C-alpha positions as CSV (number, residue, x, y, z in Angstrom):
1,M,13.0,5.6,11.8
2,Q,15.5,4.7,9.1
3,I,14.1,3.4,5.6
4,E,16.3,2.9,2.6
5,V,14.5,2.2,-0.7
6,Q,15.4,1.6,-4.6
7,L,13.5,2.2,-7.3
8,M,12.3,-0.7,-9.9
9,V,11.9,0.7,-13.1
10,R,12.4,-1.2,-16.7
11,G,14.6,0.4,-19.8
12,A,17.0,3.3,-19.9
13,D,14.5,5.9,-21.1
14,N,12.2,4.9,-17.4
15,E,15.4,5.3,-15.9
16,E,16.6,8.7,-16.7
17,L,12.9,9.7,-16.2
18,A,13.1,8.6,-13.0
19,K,16.6,10.1,-12.1
20,R,15.0,13.4,-13.5
21,H,12.3,13.3,-10.8
22,I,14.3,12.4,-7.7
23,P,13.4,15.5,-5.3
24,M,9.4,14.9,-6.2
25,I,9.7,11.0,-5.7
26,E,11.8,11.6,-2.4
27,G,9.1,14.2,-1.6
28,T,6.3,12.2,-2.2
29,L,8.0,8.7,-0.1
30,L,8.8,11.2,2.7
31,Q,4.9,11.8,3.1
32,V,4.0,8.4,3.0
33,F,6.6,7.4,5.5
34,S,6.1,10.3,7.6
35,A,2.1,9.4,7.5
36,S,2.8,6.2,8.6
37,N,2.3,4.8,12.6
38,A,5.4,3.2,14.0
39,D,3.5,0.6,15.5
40,D,1.9,-0.8,12.4
41,L,5.5,-0.8,11.0
42,V,6.6,-3.4,13.5
43,T,4.6,-5.9,11.9
44,D,5.0,-7.8,8.4
45,V,2.0,-6.5,7.4
46,G,2.6,-3.1,8.1
47,K,5.4,-3.3,6.1
48,V,4.1,-4.5,3.0
49,E,1.5,-2.0,3.6
50,L,3.9,0.7,3.6
51,K,5.8,-0.6,0.4
52,E,2.5,-0.8,-1.2
53,R,1.4,2.8,-0.6
54,A,4.8,4.0,-1.4
55,T,4.8,2.3,-4.5
56,A,0.9,3.4,-5.5
57,E,1.8,7.4,-4.6
58,V,5.0,7.1,-6.7
59,R,3.4,5.7,-9.6
60,Q,0.6,8.4,-9.4
61,V,3.4,11.3,-9.2
62,M,5.3,9.8,-12.1
63,T,2.1,9.6,-13.9
64,E,1.0,13.1,-13.6
65,L,4.4,14.2,-14.6
66,D,5.0,12.3,-17.5
67,S,1.9,10.2,-18.1
68,L,3.7,7.4,-18.3
69,H,4.0,4.1,-15.9
70,V,7.6,4.5,-15.3
71,V,8.1,3.4,-11.6
72,E,7.3,-1.0,-11.3
73,Q,7.9,-1.3,-7.7
74,V,9.6,0.8,-4.6
75,L,11.6,-1.6,-3.2
76,V,12.4,-1.4,0.7
77,T,16.1,-2.2,1.0
78,G,16.7,-1.7,4.3
79,F,14.6,-0.6,7.7
80,F,15.2,0.5,11.1
81,I,13.2,1.4,13.9
82,Q,14.7,3.2,16.7
């Protein structure tokens, strides 16, 4: 599975905070993606749930690190299952 994502943030301050925590964000996304079932990801509903789960987990991690709402959404820009 190959998934490409972008983070939607608002404002330069939030962008800098997100950049500072890229390793933690990547680790969180890897955990979410690796826990996903490939059979679920071939459906549109499964893809939407994955995106929502990834957004929720990244928001939680960022809130724990900086006590701020930094990431608006995790946007899936590329998705490939082999």
